[in-house]
N, C-alpha and C positions, 0 to 999 in steps of 0.2 A: 039689094042682097042677091047673091048668086044662088041660083037654084041647083040642088044636087039630087042625085038618085042613089038609093041604097037597096041592094038585094038583101033579103032577110032569109037565113037558112036555120033550120033547127035539126038537131041530130041526137039520137041516143044510140050508143054502141061503144065498142072499144076505141081506144085512141088510134090504133092502126086503121080500123074501118073509117074513122073520122078523117084521117089523112087521105085515104083512098077517095072518099066522097068529095073532099075539097079538090083533089087533083082532077077528078072527072069534071067538076064544074069549071076548073081553071083551064083545062086542056085547050079549049078553043076560044078562050077569052082574050080580050085586049090586054089584060094584066100581064100575061106571059110575053106578049109581043112588046109591051112597054118595057118590061124588065130587060129583054134582049137588046132593045135599042139603047137603053140606059148604059149597058156595059160596053156597047160599041163606042159610045161617046166618052165614057169615063172608065179609066182603069182602076180596078180595086187596089187600094194601098195596104193590102193584107194578104196573107197566104193562109189557106184553110188546111189544117191538119185533121183529116177525118177521124183518125183514131183518137186523137186528143179530145176532139169535140165530142165524140161518142162517149168517152170515159166521163167527161163532165156532165153530159146529159143523163147518163145512166146513174150517176151519183146523186144529182140534184133534182132531175125531172125525167124519170124514165118513161113516163107516159108521152111526153113531148117527143122523145126519140122514136117511140113507136109511131106516133103521128107522122113524123118526117119519113119513116120507112114506107108508110102507106102512100104518102105523097110521091115519094120516089117511084114506087111501083106504078102508080096510075099515070104519072107523067113520063115514064121511061127516060128519066134523066140521071146522069151520074150524081152521086151523093154530094160532090163538091158544088154542083150547081144548085141543088136543093138547099144546101146549107147557106150558100151565098145569097140566094134569093128569098129564102123563107126561114132561115135559122138565126136571124138577128145580125148577120154579117153584111150589113149594107153600108152605104157611104156615110160619112159623118153627118149626123142629124143636127139640124139647127136647134138652139136652145128653145124649150117650150115651157109652157106654164101649167103643166099637169098638176092636178091636186088629188089627194087621196084622203079618204075617210075610212076608218076601220072600227070594228066592234068585236065582240067575242066570237061571232060566227059569220062575219062578212067583211069584205073589202070592196070599196067602190073607188074607181079611179076615173077621172076626167081625162080623156085623151085629146090633147090640144095639138092636132096635126096641121101642117100647112096644106092648103088645098091641092098643091101639086102631088102630094103623097097620099091623098085620100083615094081609096080604091073602091069605095061603094059596096062594102060587104059587112054585114052585121050578123053575127052568129050566136046561136044558143046551143050549148053542148052539155049533155049529161052523160059522163062516162060510166060504162058498166063494168070497167076493169080497174076501178080505184081512182081516187082523186076527186076534186071538187067540180061541180057544175059551174059553167060560166056563161055570161052574156056580155057581148061587146063587139066593137069593130075588129076586123081582121085584115091582115095583109097577106094571108094565104088562102 
């Protein structure tokens, strides 16, 4: 069995502050370096329309948009790069065997990622500006 490492972070605050905290921790990490190398080797097969993406996030998940804004500020990156690397616009994912269990007040999901995409980050977040608390692996 292959040994893995996971950093565990907990945070309480706004979605924007959560994004800033993640960006500060990512700034000098190998994760950003790996993402840049990935895009040198593979060209994205998509174009990101920032305004269209913003509209969708504001309609369905405004807290996540705030998180992306905090990430953008702390990393000093253009929003196109933030969305490409942390907004769900990555390369085609291999089929996985994720499973989900739900109840009246919870949702549990098993993330079945390939070891090459594992980034060793496990987060606990309790937002103070609305939305649900969560615990789980993160790619940001």
